[in-house]
C-alpha positions in Angstrom: -87.8 13.1 33.3 -89.8 9.8 32.2 -88.0 6.4 31.7 -89.7 4.3 29.3 -88.8 0.6 29.2 -89.1 -1.5 26.1 -87.7 -4.7 24.5 -86.5 -5.5 21.1 -86.5 -9.3 20.0 -84.3 -10.8 17.6 -83.4 -14.2 16.1 -79.9 -14.7 15.5 -77.8 -17.4 13.7 -74.6 -17.0 16.1 -71.0 -17.2 15.0 -70.6 -13.4 14.6 -73.9 -12.7 13.1 -74.5 -8.9 12.9 -78.0 -7.6 13.0 -78.7 -4.2 12.0 -81.3 -3.0 14.8 -81.2 0.9 13.7 -84.9 0.7 12.6 -86.1 -1.0 15.8 -84.2 1.4 18.0 -85.6 4.3 16.1 -89.1 2.9 16.3 -88.6 2.8 20.1 -87.9 6.3 20.2 -90.8 7.2 18.2 -93.1 5.0 20.2 -91.8 6.5 23.4 -93.3 9.8 22.5 -90.4 11.8 23.9 -88.8 14.3 21.7 -85.2 14.9 23.2 -83.1 12.5 25.4 -81.2 9.2 25.1 -81.9 5.5 24.4 -80.0 2.9 26.1 -79.5 -0.4 24.8 -78.3 -3.5 26.8 -78.1 -7.2 26.0 -78.3 -9.5 28.9 -76.2 -12.1 27.4 -72.5 -12.9 27.8 -71.9 -14.0 24.3 -73.1 -11.0 22.4 -72.5 -7.3 22.1 -73.4 -3.9 20.6 -71.7 -1.2 18.5 -72.2 1.0 15.5 -70.7 0.7 12.2 -71.5 1.2 8.5 -73.7 -1.7 7.7 -72.3 -2.7 4.3 -70.9 -6.1 3.4 -67.2 -4.8 3.3 -67.2 -3.3 6.9 -69.0 -6.3 8.4 -66.5 -8.7 6.7 -63.6 -6.6 8.0 -65.0 -6.5 11.7 -65.4 -10.4 11.7 -62.0 -10.9 10.3 -60.7 -8.7 13.3 -62.3 -10.7 15.8 -61.1 -14.0 14.1 -57.4 -12.6 14.2 -57.4 -11.3 17.8 -59.9 -13.9 19.4 -60.1 -17.0 17.0 -62.4 -19.7 17.8 -59.6 -22.1 17.3 -57.7 -20.9 20.4 -57.7 -22.7 23.5 -60.0 -21.0 26.2 -60.1 -22.0 29.9 -63.9 -21.5 29.8 -64.1 -24.4 27.2 -61.8 -26.6 29.5 -64.1 -26.0 32.4 -67.5 -26.1 30.7 -66.9 -28.0 27.4 -69.4 -25.9 25.5 -67.0 -24.5 22.8 -67.9 -20.9 23.1 -65.1 -19.5 25.0 -64.3 -16.9 22.3 -67.7 -15.8 22.2 -67.6 -14.6 25.8 -64.2 -12.9 25.4 -65.3 -11.3 22.0 -68.5 -10.0 23.6 -66.6 -8.5 26.6 -64.4 -6.7 24.3 -67.3 -5.3 22.3 -69.4 -4.4 25.4 -73.0 -5.2 26.3 -74.6 -1.7 26.2 -74.8 1.3 24.0 -76.5 4.7 24.5 -77.5 7.2 21.7 -78.9 10.7 22.0 -81.8 11.6 20.1 -83.3 15.2 19.2 -86.4 15.9 17.9 -87.3 12.2 18.1 -84.6 11.3 15.7 -81.4 9.4 16.4 -78.2 11.6 16.2 -76.3 8.8 14.1 -74.1 9.9 11.3 -75.0 9.4 7.7 -73.1 5.9 7.5 -73.5 4.8 11.0 -75.9 2.2 12.1 -76.5 0.3 15.3 -75.7 -3.4 15.1 -76.2 -6.3 17.5 -73.5 -8.9 17.2 -74.2 -12.5 18.3 -70.8 -14.3 18.9 -72.3 -17.7 20.2 -71.8 -21.0 18.4 -75.6 -21.6 17.6 -78.7 -19.8 16.6 -80.5 -18.0 19.7 -83.6 -15.9 20.5 -82.4 -12.8 22.0 -84.1 -9.9 23.8 -82.5 -6.6 24.3 -83.3 -4.3 26.9 -84.2 -0.7 25.9 -84.6 2.5 28.0 -85.8 5.6 26.4 -85.2 8.5 28.6 -86.0 12.1 27.9 -88.5 15.1 27.6 -91.6 15.2 25.6 
């Protein structure tokens, strides 16, 4: 079964910037030439994560509010005390959300629900250039 490595590059604004990457992931599946399998996404960053959501302003606002309520940036973090970089909350948020996501595809189409998009969330405190690791695994 072939494993096809790819990369998705992103420019983010930080501070819970949410980027819809569904089209880029679908493009990776199409470029792979595989028909059925899974696409695995991984963000090699300790201050960002991946999930699915309905990518509309209300849901995005609700998700940001949730993170602010349970892991607010104004709370004291031991990481900030140790490093002084002010992004302790970003590390905790990323750990909670998770660094990877796996989505099956059938007939070269992602099996996402009608209102389900894949999003990358950058929790860091500044703009960043990010790179996601993509592995498309399956059969032609």
